[in-house]
TORLUM-996589 format. One record per residue: x, y, z of N, C-alpha, C in turn; residue in three letters. Coordinates in steps of 0.05 Angstrom, whole numbers, plus 5000, padded with zeros to 4 digits. Last residue first. Layout:
<atoms>
XYZXYZXYZALA...
</atoms>
This chain:
<atoms>
534473972828532274122816532274412824UNK538573772857538973812828536773992817UNK536273712906538473892904538973972874UNK532473332896531573592905533773792902UNK535672902884533873002863532873282871UNK538172842933539772902909538073022887UNK533872722966535472962971537073042947UNK532372232942530472462943531972722947UNK536971942952536071982925534172222923UNK537071943008539272072993538472132964UNK532371653017532671923027534772073012UNK533671162995531471322983531671612991UNK537871033030538371053001536171222987UNK535171013078537371213074537871253045UNK531770583067530570853073532771063069UNK535370173060533670253038532570533042UNK537370163113539170223090537570313066UNK532670033140534070283146535970363123UNK531569533117529669753113530970023119UNK535969243138535669283109533769513103UNK534769273192537269393182537069443153UNK529968993191529969273200532469413190UNK531768483176529868633159529868933166UNK534968363220536168393194534368553175UNK530968363259533268543262534568593235UNK527867943240526668213242528868423244UNK531567523244530567603218529367883219UNK532167523300534467573283533567663255UNK526967393315528067653323530467723306UNK526766873293524967073283525967353290UNK530666623325531066643296529266853284UNK528166673375530766793371531266833341UNK523466383366523266663371525966803367UNK525865873361524365993338524066293342UNK527965813412529765813389528365943365UNK523265813442525266023447527166043423UNK520865353423519565613418521565843422UNK524564983443524165003414522865273407UNK523865073497526465113485526265153455UNK518564923503519265193508522065263496UNK519264373492517564533475518164833478UNK522464233536523464193508521864373489UNK518864343577521464483576522664463547UNK514963973567514264253566516864423563UNK517963503575516763553549516163853546UNK519163563630521363553610520263613582UNK513963543650515563793653517863793633UNK512663023637511063243626512663503627UNK516462753668516562723639514962953625UNK514562903719517262983710517562963680UNK509662653720509762943721512463043711UNK511462113717509662223697509762523696UNK514262083765515662043739514062163716UNK510062173801512362353800513862333774UNK506861723791505861993786508062193784UNK510361313807509361323779508361603772UNK511061453861513361453843512461473814UNK505861383879507061643881509461673862UNK505560823870503661013856504761293856UNK509460643904509760593875507960773859UNK507260813953509760923944510260873914UNK502660483954502360773953504960903943UNK505159983958503360043935503060343932UNK507860034006509459993982507760063957UNK503360074040505260294038506960274012UNK501159564033499559804025501460044022UNK505359254053504559224025502959474016UNK505359434106507759474090507059454060UNK500359254123500959544123503359604105UNK501258704118499058834103499659134100UNK505458644155505858564127503758704109UNK502858794202505158944192505658894163UNK499058394205498158674203500458844192UNK502357954210500657974187499658264183UNK504658074260506358054236504758074211UNK500158034292501558294289503358294264UNK499157494285497157684277498457964273UNK503857274307503157214279501057424269UNK503457444360505657534343504957494314UNK498857164375498757454376500957564358UNK500956644370498556724354498457034352UNK505056664408505656624380503356704362UNK501956734454503956944447504656914417UNK499156254454497756514452499556734443UNK503455904460501855894435500256154432UNK505056034511506856084488505356084462UNK500555854538501256134540503156214516UNK500755314526498355464518499055764518UNK505555174550505355154521502955314511UNK504155264604506255424592506155414561UNK500154854608499455134613501555324600UNK503354404599501154464581500354754583UNK506554444645507754454618505654524597UNK502754364684504254614683505554654655UNK501153844671499154064670500554334668UNK505953584681504853574654502853804651UNK506353684736508453774718507453794689UNK501753404753502053694758504053814739UNK503152894736500753014724500853324729UNK507552814769507952804740505552944726UNK504952824818506953024812507453044782UNK501752364812500452624817502352854810UNK505551964809503852014786502452294788UNK507652014860509452054837507752114812UNK503151874890504452134894506152204870UNK502451354870500351554867501451834870UNK507151114887506551124859504451334853UNK506451174942508651304929508151334899UNK501850844947501751124956504051284942UNK503850364931501750484915501550784922UNK507550284971508450304944506350434926UNK504050235013505950455013507050494985UNK501749765000500050005000501850255000UNK
</atoms>
């Protein structure tokens, strides 16, 4: 009977140890589940952030390309305006020469008359 009592005590201690181990495992499992949920939330948030950043990047590149195109168009317009101004200047110089020549001709004819 003493052996049975010892065996019972031993079995009871083993059951308590097993119950404690199960309790610790349950707590660890809860921590792991919580960690997994938080990790999933972080992953979802990170994915959304990456998606937003890619969209911002796409929009920024698109705006930059539009600005570059506008700049190129303005440069072309500026070059055309420069050429037009050069021609106007040349035409003006020619008109001034022609005007002087006509003026001299008129003065010469008036002097002769």
